C-alpha positions in Angstrom: 23.0 -41.0 3.0 25.3 -38.7 4.7 25.2 -36.8 7.4 24.3 -33.3 7.2 25.6 -30.8 9.6 24.3 -28.2 11.8 26.4 -25.4 12.6 25.9 -23.3 15.9 27.5 -19.7 16.4 30.3 -21.1 17.8 30.9 -23.1 14.7 30.7 -26.6 16.0 28.9 -29.4 14.1 26.2 -31.4 15.3 24.9 -33.9 12.6 21.4 -35.2 12.2 19.9 -36.8 9.1 17.3 -36.2 6.9 16.0 -39.8 7.6 16.4 -39.8 10.5 14.1 -36.6 11.0 11.7 -38.7 8.5 11.8 -41.3 11.2 10.5 -39.5 13.8 7.8 -38.3 12.0 6.7 -41.6 11.5 7.1 -41.5 7.8 8.7 -43.7 5.4 12.1 -42.6 3.8 13.2 -42.9 0.4 16.7 -44.4 0.0 19.9 -42.4 -0.8 20.1 -43.1 -4.3 16.3 -41.9 -5.4 15.8 -39.5 -8.1 14.0 -36.0 -6.4 12.2 -33.4 -8.1 9.7 -30.7 -7.1 6.3 -32.1 -6.0 3.5 -31.4 -3.7 4.2 -30.8 -0.3 2.2 -32.3 2.7 -0.1 -30.2 4.5 0.9 -31.5 8.1 0.1 -30.7 11.5 2.9 -31.0 14.5 0.5 -31.7 16.9 1.6 -35.0 18.7 4.0 -37.3 17.2 3.6 -39.4 14.3 2.7 -35.8 12.4 -1.2 -37.1 12.0 -2.0 -35.0 8.9 -5.4 -33.1 9.3 -8.2 -35.6 9.6 -6.6 -38.4 8.5 -4.4 -41.4 9.6 -1.7 -42.3 8.4 -2.4 -45.0 7.0 -5.6 -43.4 4.8 -2.5 -40.9 3.5 -0.8 -43.7 2.6 -3.5 -44.8 0.4 -3.5 -41.4 -1.1 -0.2 -41.2 -1.3 2.3 -43.5 -2.7 5.4 -44.3 -0.2 8.8 -42.2 -0.9 10.5 -45.0 -2.3 7.9 -45.3 -4.9 7.9 -43.1 -7.6 4.7 -42.2 -9.0 3.9 -39.7 -11.8 3.7 -35.9 -11.4 0.9 -33.3 -13.0 3.9 -32.7 -15.9 4.4 -36.8 -16.6 7.6 -37.1 -15.2 8.5 -39.0 -11.9 8.6 -37.3 -9.2 9.3 -37.8 -5.1 7.2 -37.0 -2.7 9.0 -34.0 -0.4 9.5 -33.8 3.2 6.4 -32.5 5.0 6.0 -29.5 6.5 6.3 -30.5 9.8 9.9 -31.0 9.5 10.3 -27.5 8.8 12.1 -26.8 11.7 14.5 -29.5 11.3 15.9 -28.2 8.3 18.8 -25.9 9.4 19.5 -22.0 9.1 21.9 -22.6 6.2 19.4 -23.9 3.7 17.0 -21.1 4.3 16.2 -18.2 1.7 14.2 -15.6 2.7 13.4 -13.6 -0.5 10.8 -11.0 -1.7 9.2 -10.6 -5.6 9.5 -6.5 -6.5 8.6 -4.8 -9.6 6.3 -2.6 -10.8 2.7 -2.7 -10.7 1.0 -5.1 -13.2 4.5 -7.0 -14.1 2.9 -10.1 -12.9 3.9 -10.6 -9.8 0.8 -12.3 -8.4 0.5 -14.7 -11.5 4.5 -15.8 -10.6 3.8 -16.3 -7.1 1.2 -18.4 -7.8 3.1 -21.0 -9.9 6.0 -20.9 -7.3 3.4 -22.4 -4.9 2.2 -25.3 -7.2 5.8 -26.0 -8.4 6.1 -26.3 -4.6 3.2 -28.5 -4.1 1.4 -25.3 -1.8 -1.2 -25.0 -4.3 -3.2 -27.5 -6.3 -2.7 -27.0 -9.9 -6.8 -26.1 -10.4 -6.0 -23.3 -7.4 -7.7 -19.8 -8.5 -5.7 -17.2 -9.6 -3.8 -14.5 -7.7 -3.9 -16.7 -4.2 -2.1 -14.9 -2.3 -4.5 -11.8 -2.4 -6.5 -12.3 0.1 -8.6 -9.2 0.3 -11.8 -9.0 -2.2 -10.3 -5.5 -3.0 -7.2 -7.1 -4.4 -8.8 -9.6 -6.4 -11.3 -7.0 -8.3 -8.6 -4.7 -9.0 -6.1 -6.8 -9.8 -3.2 -5.7 -7.5 -1.7 -6.4 -4.4 -2.3 -3.6 -1.7 -0.6 -6.2 1.5 2.3 -7.7 1.6 1.8 -11.9 2.1 4.1 -14.6 2.9 4.0 -17.8 2.4 6.4 -21.0 3.8 7.2 -23.6 0.9 10.0 -26.5 0.9 12.0 -27.2 -2.2 13.9 -30.0 -3.2 16.9 -28.6 -5.2 17.6 -30.8 -8.3 21.3 -30.3 -8.3 22.4 -31.5 -4.6 19.0 -33.1 -3.4 18.7 -31.0 -0.4 15.4 -29.9 0.8 15.1 -25.6 1.4 12.5 -23.8 3.4 11.6 -20.8 1.0 9.9 -17.8 2.5 8.4 -15.7 0.0 7.2 -12.6 0.4 4.6 -10.8 -2.3 5.0 -7.2 -2.3 2.8 -4.7 -3.6 3.5 -2.7 -6.6 2.1 0.8 -6.3 3.6 3.7 -5.6 1.1 4.5 -2.6 2.1 1.0 -1.2 5.9 1.3 -1.4 6.1 1.1 2.6 5.0 -2.4 2.5 7.9 -3.4 0.3 10.6 -1.3 2.2 9.6 -3.0 5.4 9.0 -6.4 3.3 12.8 -6.0 2.8 14.0 -5.7 6.1 13.4 -9.4 6.6 14.9 -10.9 3.5 18.1 -11.6 2.4 17.8 -11.4 -1.6 15.0 -10.5 -4.1 13.5 -10.9 -7.2 13.3 -8.1 -9.3 10.6 -8.7 -12.1 10.0 -6.8 -15.3 7.7 -7.3 -18.4 9.1 -8.3 -21.2 6.7 -5.8 -23.0 6.9 -3.0 -20.4 10.3 -2.3 -20.0 11.9 -0.5 -17.0 9.4 1.5 -15.1 9.4 4.0 -12.5 8.6 1.6 -9.7 11.1 -0.5 -11.1 13.9 1.5 -10.5 12.2 2.9 -7.3 11.7 -0.9 -5.6 15.4 -1.7 -7.3 16.9 1.4 -5.0 15.5 0.0 -2.3 16.4 -3.4 -2.1 20.0 -2.1 -3.3 20.2 0.3 -0.7 19.3 -2.9 2.1 21.9 -4.9 0.6 20.2 -7.4 -0.5 21.0 -10.2 -3.4 19.3 -8.5 -6.3 18.0 -11.6 -9.0 16.8 -10.1 -12.1 13.8 -11.8 -13.9 11.7 -11.1 -17.3 8.3 -12.1 -17.1 5.7 -12.4 -19.6 8.4 -13.9 -22.1 5.7 -16.1 -23.7 4.0 -12.6 -25.2 4.4 -12.3 -28.7 5.5 -9.3 -28.3 7.9 -9.5 -26.1 11.1 -7.4 -26.2 13.7 -9.6 -24.2 17.0 -8.7 -25.8 16.1 -4.8 -25.5 14.9 -5.1 -21.9 17.9 -6.8 -20.9 19.8 -4.2 -21.8 18.0 -2.1 -19.9 18.2 -4.0 -16.4 21.8 -3.9 -18.0 21.9 -0.3 -17.2 19.9 -0.2 -14.2 21.2 -2.5 -12.0 24.6 -3.9 -13.9 23.5 -7.6 -14.1 25.1 -9.2 -17.4 22.4 -10.0 -19.6 23.5 -13.9 -19.4 22.1 -13.8 -16.1 18.8 -12.5 -16.5 16.7 -15.1 -16.2 13.4 -15.5 -18.1 10.3 -16.7 -16.5 6.5 -16.4 -17.3 3.8 -17.2 -14.6 1.1 -17.9 -17.3 2.8 -21.3 -18.6 5.3 -21.6 -15.7 8.7 -21.5 -18.4 11.7 -20.8 -16.6 10.2 -21.5 -13.2 12.5 -24.4 -12.2 15.8 -22.1 -13.2 14.6 -19.2 -10.8 14.1 -21.7 -8.3 17.6 -23.2 -8.8 18.8 -19.3 -8.9 17.7 -18.3 -5.8 19.2 -21.4 -3.5 22.5 -21.2 -5.3 22.7 -16.9 -4.7 20.5 -15.8 -2.7 22.5 -15.9 0.9 21.2 -17.8 4.0 20.0 -15.3 6.9 23.0 -14.9 9.6 21.9 -15.4 13.4 23.0 -18.0 16.1 20.9 -20.6 17.3 22.3 -20.6 20.8 21.6 -17.1 21.4 19.0 -15.7 23.4 15.9 -15.7 21.2 15.7 -11.9 18.9 13.5 -11.4 16.2 12.3 -8.4 13.9 8.5 -7.8 13.6 8.1 -6.9 10.2 4.1 -7.2 10.0 1.1 -7.3 12.1 -2.4 -8.1 11.4 -5.5 -8.8 13.1 -7.4 -11.8 12.8 -11.0 -12.4 14.1 -10.4 -15.4 16.5 -6.4 -15.0 17.0 -6.2 -11.2 17.8 -2.8 -10.0 16.6 -0.9 -12.1 14.8 2.7 -11.0 15.0 5.2 -11.6 11.6 8.3 -12.0 12.7 11.8 -12.4 11.2 14.0 -14.7 13.6 17.5 -13.7 14.0 18.6 -15.7 16.8 17.5 -18.6 19.2 14.7 -20.2 19.5 11.4 -19.7 20.6 8.7 -22.5 21.8 4.9 -22.9 22.4 3.6 -21.4 26.0 7.3 -18.7 26.4 7.0 -15.6 26.9 8.4 -12.5 24.6 9.2 -9.1 25.4 8.3 -6.4 22.7 10.2 -3.1 23.0 7.8 -0.9 21.9 4.7 -1.6 24.0 7.7 -2.4 27.0 5.3 -5.6 28.0 5.7 -9.1 28.0 3.4 -11.6 26.5 2.8 -15.3 26.3 3.1 -17.2 23.2 0.1 -18.6 22.6 0.3 -19.8 19.0 3.5 -19.9 17.2 4.2 -21.6 13.3 4.3 -20.6 9.7 2.1 -19.2 6.9 1.6 -21.7 4.1 -0.1 -19.5 2.8 -2.7 -20.4 5.8 -1.2 -20.4 9.5 0.5 -23.9 10.0 1.0 -24.0 13.7 4.3 -25.7 14.8 6.2 -25.9 18.2 9.5 -24.1 17.7 10.7 -22.0 15.7 14.1 -21.6 15.1 17.0 -18.7 13.8 16.9 -18.1 10.5 12.8 -18.7 9.6 10.3 -16.2 9.1 7.0 -16.8 11.1 4.2 -16.0 13.0 2.8 -15.6 16.8 -0.3 -14.6 18.9 0.3 -13.7 22.0 -3.9 -13.0 22.9 -3.3 -8.8 22.4 -6.4 -7.7 20.6 -5.2 -3.9 20.1 -2.6 -3.5 17.1 -1.8 -0.1 18.4 0.1 -1.9 21.2 2.5 -3.0 18.5 5.2 -0.7 16.2 6.4 -3.1 12.7 10.0 -2.8 13.4 10.3 -3.1 16.8 12.5 -5.7 18.7 10.9 -9.2 20.0 13.0 -10.7 22.8 13.0 -13.6 24.5 11.4 -12.3 28.6 14.4 -10.9 29.7 17.3 -10.8 27.1 15.8 -7.5 26.4 18.1 -6.9 29.0 21.6 -7.6 27.7 20.2 -7.8 24.2 20.4 -4.8 21.5 17.2 -3.7 19.3 17.3 -3.0 15.9 17.0 0.2 14.7 13.8 -0.2 13.6 11.5 1.3 10.5 10.7 5.0 9.5 7.1 5.0 10.9 4.5 5.2 8.0 3.8 9.3 6.8 0.3 10.0 5.7 0.9 11.9 2.7 -2.7 12.8 2.0 -5.3 13.8 4.0 -9.3 13.5 3.6 -12.5 13.7 5.6 -14.6 10.8 5.4 -18.2 10.8 6.4 -21.4 8.7 5.7 -23.2 9.1 2.3 -26.5 9.2 4.8 -26.4 10.9 8.2 -28.3 8.2 9.7 -25.0 5.7 8.8 -22.9 7.4 11.7 -22.6 5.0 14.0 -22.5 2.3 11.4 -19.1 4.0 10.0 -17.7 4.4 13.5 -18.3 0.6 14.1 -16.6 -0.1 10.5 -13.9 2.6 11.0 -12.7 0.7 14.4 -12.5 -2.5 12.5 -10.6 -1.8 9.4 -8.2 0.5 11.3 -7.1 -2.8 13.3 -6.2 -4.3 9.3 -4.4 -1.0 8.1 -2.5 0.3 10.8 -0.5 2.8 8.0 -3.7 4.7 8.6 -4.2 7.7 10.7 -7.3 8.6 11.8 -9.0 11.1 14.5 -12.8 12.4 14.9 -14.2 15.1 13.0 -17.3 16.9 12.7 -18.6 19.1 9.9 -21.4 21.5 10.0 -22.7 20.5 7.0 -21.7 16.3 6.8 -22.3 15.9 10.3 -20.0 13.2 12.2 -16.9 12.0 10.7 -13.4 10.8 10.5 -10.2 12.7 9.3 -7.7 10.3 8.2 -4.8 10.3 7.0 -3.7 7.7 3.4 -0.3 6.5 2.1 -1.6 8.2 -1.3 -4.8 8.4 -3.4 -5.0 4.8 -4.4 -4.8 4.1 -0.3 -7.8 6.9 0.2 -9.6 4.5 -2.5 -9.0 1.3 -1.5 -9.8 2.1 1.8 -13.3 3.7 0.6 -14.4 0.8 -1.4 -13.5 -2.1 1.5 -15.7 0.4 3.9 -18.5 -0.7 1.1 -17.5 -3.9 0.0 -16.6 -5.3 3.4 -18.6 -3.6 6.1 -21.8 -2.1 3.8 -21.4 1.4 4.6 -21.1 3.9 1.5 -19.0 7.1 2.8 -18.1 10.2 0.5 -14.4 11.5 0.9 -13.8 15.1 1.0 -11.4 17.0 -1.5 -7.3 15.4 -0.4 -5.1 17.8 1.1 -1.8 17.5 2.2 0.0 18.6 5.3 1.1 21.9 5.9 3.9 23.3 8.7 3.5 26.7 9.9 5.9 28.7 12.0 3.5 30.8 14.3 4.5 33.7 15.7 5.8 32.7 19.0 8.1 29.7 17.1 5.9 26.9 18.0 5.6 24.6 15.0 2.0 23.4 13.7 1.2 21.3 11.4 -2.6 21.5 9.5 -4.2 19.6 7.0 -7.8 21.4 6.7 -8.0 25.1 5.7 -10.4 25.6 9.0 -7.7 25.0 11.0 -5.3 27.8 9.7 -5.4 31.1 11.5 -7.2 34.1 10.1 -8.7 37.2 11.7 -8.6 38.3 14.1 -5.1 35.5 14.9 -1.9 37.1 13.4 -0.9 35.2 10.2 1.8 32.7 10.9 5.1 33.7 10.3 6.4 30.9 7.7 4.5 28.5 5.9 6.2 24.9 4.4 4.5 22.6 2.1 5.7 19.2 1.3 8.2 18.1 -1.6 8.2 14.7 -3.8 11.3 13.4 -5.8 9.4 12.0 -8.9 10.2 9.3 -10.9 9.0 9.6 -14.7 9.5 7.0 -17.5 8.4 7.3 -20.7 9.0 7.3 -24.5 12.0 10.1 -25.5 9.8 12.3 -28.3 7.6 12.9 -25.7 9.7 14.7 -22.8 9.4 18.1 -23.9 5.5 18.2 -22.9 6.5 16.4 -19.7 8.7 18.9 -19.2 6.4 21.7 -19.6 3.5 20.2 -17.5 5.8 19.9 -14.8 7.2 23.4 -14.9 3.3 24.4 -15.0 3.3 22.4 -11.5 6.0 24.4 -10.2 9.1 21.6 -10.6 12.3 21.9 -10.9 14.3 19.6 -12.8 17.0 17.5 -11.1 18.1 14.6 -14.0 17.4 13.1 -17.3 19.3 9.9 -17.7 18.7 6.9 -21.1 17.2 4.2 -20.1 18.7 2.0 -22.8 21.9 2.4 -25.3 19.7 3.9 -27.9 17.7 6.1 -25.8 14.4 5.3 -27.0 13.3 5.4 -23.3 14.3 8.2 -20.9 13.9 8.9 -16.9 12.7 11.8 -15.5 13.7 13.3 -12.2 11.9 16.3 -10.9 11.2 17.4 -7.7 7.5 18.6 -7.5 5.2 19.8 -4.6 2.8 17.7 -3.5 0.1 19.5 -3.3 0.5 19.6 -7.1 0.5 15.7 -7.4 -2.2 14.7 -5.5 -4.7 16.8 -8.1 -4.8 15.9 -11.6 -1.0 15.4 -12.6 -1.7 11.8 -13.1 -4.4 12.2 -15.5 -2.3 14.8 -17.7 0.7 12.9 -17.0 -1.4 10.2 -18.9 -3.5 12.4 -21.1 -0.4 14.1 -22.4 1.9 10.4 -23.2 -1.3 8.8 -24.4 -0.8 5.9 -21.2 3.0 5.4 -22.1 4.4 7.1 -19.0 4.7 6.0 -15.8 5.3 7.4 -12.5 6.4 7.4 -9.0 7.4 9.9 -6.3 8.8 9.4 -2.9 8.9 12.3 0.1 12.2 14.8 -0.4 11.4 17.5 2.4 9.6 20.6 2.9 9.8 24.1 1.6 8.9 27.3 2.4 5.4 28.7 0.1 3.7 32.4 0.1 0.1 30.0 1.4 -3.0 31.7 1.9 -6.3 30.3 3.2 -9.6 31.7 1.2 -12.6 32.0 3.3 -16.1 32.2 1.3 -18.8 34.7 2.6 -22.6 34.2 1.8 -24.2 37.7 1.6 -21.6 39.0 4.5 -21.5 35.5 6.7 -18.3 33.7 6.8 -18.9 29.9 5.8 -16.0 28.1 6.9 -16.7 24.8 5.7 -16.1 25.9 2.0 -12.9 27.6 2.5 -9.3 26.5 1.0 -6.0 26.3 0.2 -4.4 28.7 -2.3 -0.9 30.2 -3.5 -1.2 34.2 -2.8 0.0 34.9 -6.8 -3.3 32.7 -7.8 -6.1 33.2 -5.2 -7.9 35.6 -7.3 -8.1 33.2 -10.6 -8.6 30.3 -8.1 -11.2 31.9 -6.4 -13.5 32.9 -9.3 -13.5 29.5 -10.4 -14.4 28.6 -7.0 -17.4 31.1 -6.5 -18.7 30.5 -10.5 -18.8 26.6 -9.4 -20.4 27.5 -5.9 -23.0 29.7 -8.0 -24.0 27.4 -10.3 -25.1 24.9 -7.1 -26.9 27.3 -5.1 -30.5 28.3 -6.4 -31.6 31.3 -6.7 -33.8 32.9 -3.6 -36.3 35.7 -3.4 -32.8 38.5 -2.9 -29.5 39.3 -4.1 -26.8 36.7 -2.9 -23.3 37.9 -2.7 -20.9 35.6 -2.7 -16.7 36.6 -1.6 -13.8 35.1 -1.3 -11.8 36.6 1.4 -7.9 36.8 1.9 -7.0 38.0 5.6 -9.9 40.1 5.5 -9.6 41.7 2.0 -12.4 40.8 -1.2 -10.3 39.3 -4.0 -13.0 37.5 -5.7 -16.7 38.1 -5.8 -19.8 36.7 -7.9 -23.4 37.6 -7.5 -26.8 35.6 -7.8 -29.3 37.2 -8.9 -32.7 37.2 -7.1 -35.7 35.5 -8.7 -38.1 38.2 -10.0 -41.3 38.8 -11.0 -42.2 39.5 -14.5 -44.5 42.6 -14.7 -44.9 42.9 -18.4 -46.1 39.4 -18.9 -48.3 39.6 -16.6 -50.3 42.6 -17.6 -49.8 41.4 -21.6 -51.7 38.1 -20.1 -54.6 39.9 -18.8 -54.9 42.9 -21.0 -53.7 41.7 -23.9 -50.8 45.1 -24.2 -48.4 45.7 -21.8 -50.0 49.0 -20.3 -48.6 52.0 -19.1 -44.8 52.1 -18.7 -45.0 54.2 -15.7 -47.1 51.6 -13.6 -45.0 49.3 -14.6 -41.8 50.8 -13.4 -43.5 51.9 -9.9 -44.1 47.8 -9.4 -40.6 47.0 -9.9 -39.8 49.5 -7.5 -41.6 48.3 -4.8 -40.6 44.9 -5.6 -36.7 45.5 -5.2 -37.8 47.6 -1.9 -39.2 44.8 -0.7 -36.6 42.3 -0.7 -33.7 44.5 0.0 -35.8 44.5 3.1 -36.3 40.6 2.6 -32.1 40.5 2.4 -31.5 41.9 5.6 -33.5 39.5 7.7 -33.4 36.4 5.8 -30.0 33.4 5.4 -29.0 32.0 2.2 -30.8 28.5 1.9 -27.9 26.4 0.5 -29.1 22.8 -0.4 -26.8 20.2 1.3 -26.3 19.1 -2.5 -24.0 22.4 -3.1 -21.7 21.8 0.3 -21.2 17.9 -0.7 -20.3 18.8 -4.8 -18.0 21.5 -3.3 -16.2 19.5 -0.5 -16.7 15.7 -2.2 -13.8 13.9 -4.3 
């Protein structure tokens, strides 16, 4: 077997062989002429010489798996050779590393394809559960990916017989988790753009492609679900051609269900995705692209190594916290953590430093070898996750306040993109005011609180952050109407609302209806493009206020298009808006807990609908209850809840068989009216807590 050249930064070749590496690990090697193909990958641990298997001696391992020079039957019926063990991953040179992500619209088959890739490389058995990389219960129950997941695997190319270290990152497909996609792409050199052969190009397909394109990644296009009867391969390839300019004959066809096209995809990744750049001889430098919390290990940092190498026990310096940490454990994800003694340039792995607070680290920061930060240049970093939707999280039962606090502290360790602070509501009690990346993120967070910690919570109606320029020139951000200045304080000089660039992909005949919907929501059209040569599928781009999107926009869009439209959006700045705070009064007393935002032009109409709903929820009292909606002290809408009235006529008929003297009846009614007027002056409105919850609950 010819030596494999290992090139360092100076271009000097330092020769070594995979045969020598295997012998060093105490394993038998195959002759140079032996054929190779994809086979199950052995899970080894690097502790100690000889590469002992988990709880298994080398002798018992050979009884379980034949020697490398003896062909054995693979699951497909063909002969296959045992690939090099994972313990030798560190010996694979950087030029044979392939770091790539799989990106797609939601429900286009990413997780299913990832399962097939793991099985093809022997990471998991053929009978492994579906969605293997989705570790959260909410991911498996909903069938969506919420958190990006990394897995390293070794693939032996059928063309050159070389072993390649493949680092796969499975990314979410929903727009709310596009931040996960963007930071995952920064750790890669290539991306597989997956498109459903039945549904075709969707809104998130366009968004994720642009992210990969602007990140300067090599994009491989592939059709998924090609085994389905109604797959439209040619039409979807034309759509991809128009979007990416990739020739039709270079677009791959794969099926995560049957495994069709998976070997060709692996070979295309080897051939087209460039190896990572970096110098093995330079001081250690890596990008922190993700972090998570583990109960046993503490904070686990996922890093993409640019230069140098890192060994267990060495110290690293984190640019955000400006602190040095000792490395307790390191390794790669397979997909479970597999410790290694060294990580080198070009690899994607994890390190633990004994930290317990995930907030001490920032995704996008640079991790140096301790001391190298003085001369090294840090990476530009990532834009911090910016919450787009704010809501209050309160316990369903007041007695669960302490239980909610403990659950929030633990859950926030695993989801650093959530912004939170303590909040106290006069109606709902003690809770938290949280910022989320979108409505689905909010819903997933609520479900995780229930499924993982057993805490039932209610969320208030979502709001967006408004920027207020005060009269003294100070700029503040408010997310709740209770924080908006009201008399006797001066109103703000200027109010700005967030905007989003919305992308809608839909059939051509439904375009007019969707345009009318966007105009109703104060939108501005930016582009109309055909996605294929026939013009049957159209892409619309509109600038919309975020406050109009987070309500029922998506539900209305799906109803108008009968479910055929897909929707995606991204933050697009701010614009000035004539916003007012509407304060509710019950019998003249302001109730700040029920205040809300509205546009000045539609404030009376919105207030009237709000009061009608509130009037149905408040039970009748012994006196009339006046409901008023006020803007800056001026009443813009009012409603009255009539008092419970004694039926004098009915009592007379029941007692005497006739209605009695009309003058007597009127005298009794006047006396009752006077008594209720006095009662109104000395009594307060009895509003049940259910009414408050119904008005603020999501």
